[in-house]
N, C-alpha and C positions, 0 to 999 in steps of 0.2 A: 319134428318138435326140439325146441331146444330147451337144455336144461339150464334152470335161473342160476345167476353167480350170488355167492352167501351177500346180505346186507350186514355193513359195517357195525361194530358194537356199539358205535357212536348214535344209531339209528332206535337204539332201545331205550326205555324212559325210567322201567323197575326192574331189580334183578333179583333172583332166588338163587339159592345155591342147593342143590339136591347133592346126594350120595349116592351112588349107584349100589344095588343090592345083588349078591350074590343068585337069586332067582331070575334078575334082570336079563342073563346073559342067556342067549340062545344054544343050541347044540353047534354052530358055528363060531362061537365065541366072543362074540360081541353083544350089544344093546339089542334086544328082540324090538322090532317095529312098532309094536303096540304098546308099550312102553313109553316112546316120546309120547304119545298121544294120552297118556296120564300124566305125564309131566305137564302137559299142556294145559290140562283140566285143574291142575294143583296150581299151577302157577296162579291163572284168571283167579280161579276162585280163592285162592287166600289172599291175593290183593285186594279183592271185592270186600271179603270178610274184616280184614285189617283196617278196612276205609269206612268201614261200617255201611256199605253200600249192600251187603248181602246176608240175610236172614233166613238161615239154612232150615230153621222149625217154623217161624211165624210170621216170614214174609209175604205179603199181599202179591207181590211181583215175583217171577221167577224166572232164570233165563234157560232156554232149551236150547242143545247144540242143535244146529243143523247143518253144520257143514264143518268138516276137517279136512286139512292137508299137510303133507310133509315132503319135503324134499331131503336128500341126506346127501351129505358130501364127504363125510371120513367116519369111521366107525368108532364108536366109544363102547367100552366095557368096564365088568368089575375086576379090582376096586378102581374106583375113579369118583372124583367131583367134577359135578356140571353146574354151570353158569346158564340159566334162564333168563334171557331178555323179553320184556313184555313191552308192546305199544299198542296202540289204537291205530287202525288204519282208516276205518271209515265209523262213523255215528250215524245211523239212520232214528226215525222215531220210535222203533221199537225194538232195532238192532244192532248189534256191535259186530265189527270185524275185528278179531285181535291178532296182533302178527308176535309171533314166537322165534326168538334164536335159540340154538342149545349150542353151547359152548363148552369145549373140554376147558377146565379151571385155567384161567391166564391167558388164552389163546385169543387172537385178534380175528382168526378166520372160524364162520361155523362149521361146528360137527352136521347140523340138520338147521332146517327151518320151515317154518310152515304157520298156518292160519287156522282158527277156531271161531266159529260165527254164533254167536248165540241172538236166537230171537226172545224177546222178553215178553210173558205171557202173564193174565191173570192167575195165579196159585188154582184156584176152582175151577174155572170156566175153561182154564188154556186156551182163551180167545188172545191173539195180541193185544199188547198194553203198551201207554207211552214208556219212556224211561223215568223210571221217578228220579225226583231232584237228586236225592243223595248219589244216587249212580251218576247223573250226567254230571255232577261234580268230581266225584271220584275216576271219572274216566279223563276229565279237562287235562291233567298231566301228563297223560299217557298220549295226548296227541300228537301228531307230525307240529314243530315249530315251538313244542312247549322243552322248559328247561328241565 
């Protein structure tokens, strides 16, 4: 098994700054792996809320996480600002694969990168549902080939 290479900054379409917290460090003095998944969740959902594509209280369709993955290339620690890049790698009928890069502020090489898959379901029945139009529109700028 070969370890993937970090994708360049230019492949990501949206950016979020996150400041590490004291509690993010683990016993080894760097950000614990579970924190990266929290950052992924924050970056995706903050983008969707800002775009009007996610109503966390009254939405008829919600995204459930069915898969996450992360590769780590270099450590991050408190205190540090990190920049999360977001893009859409695949959009299906009822699912989206988001890819994220985690960069130390100003660095060209990712400290980590991973993906996050949502399957969109009816909020009441939890059965897969087609992506709502507002979501499709919000995802378009994040897809490959978008500026």
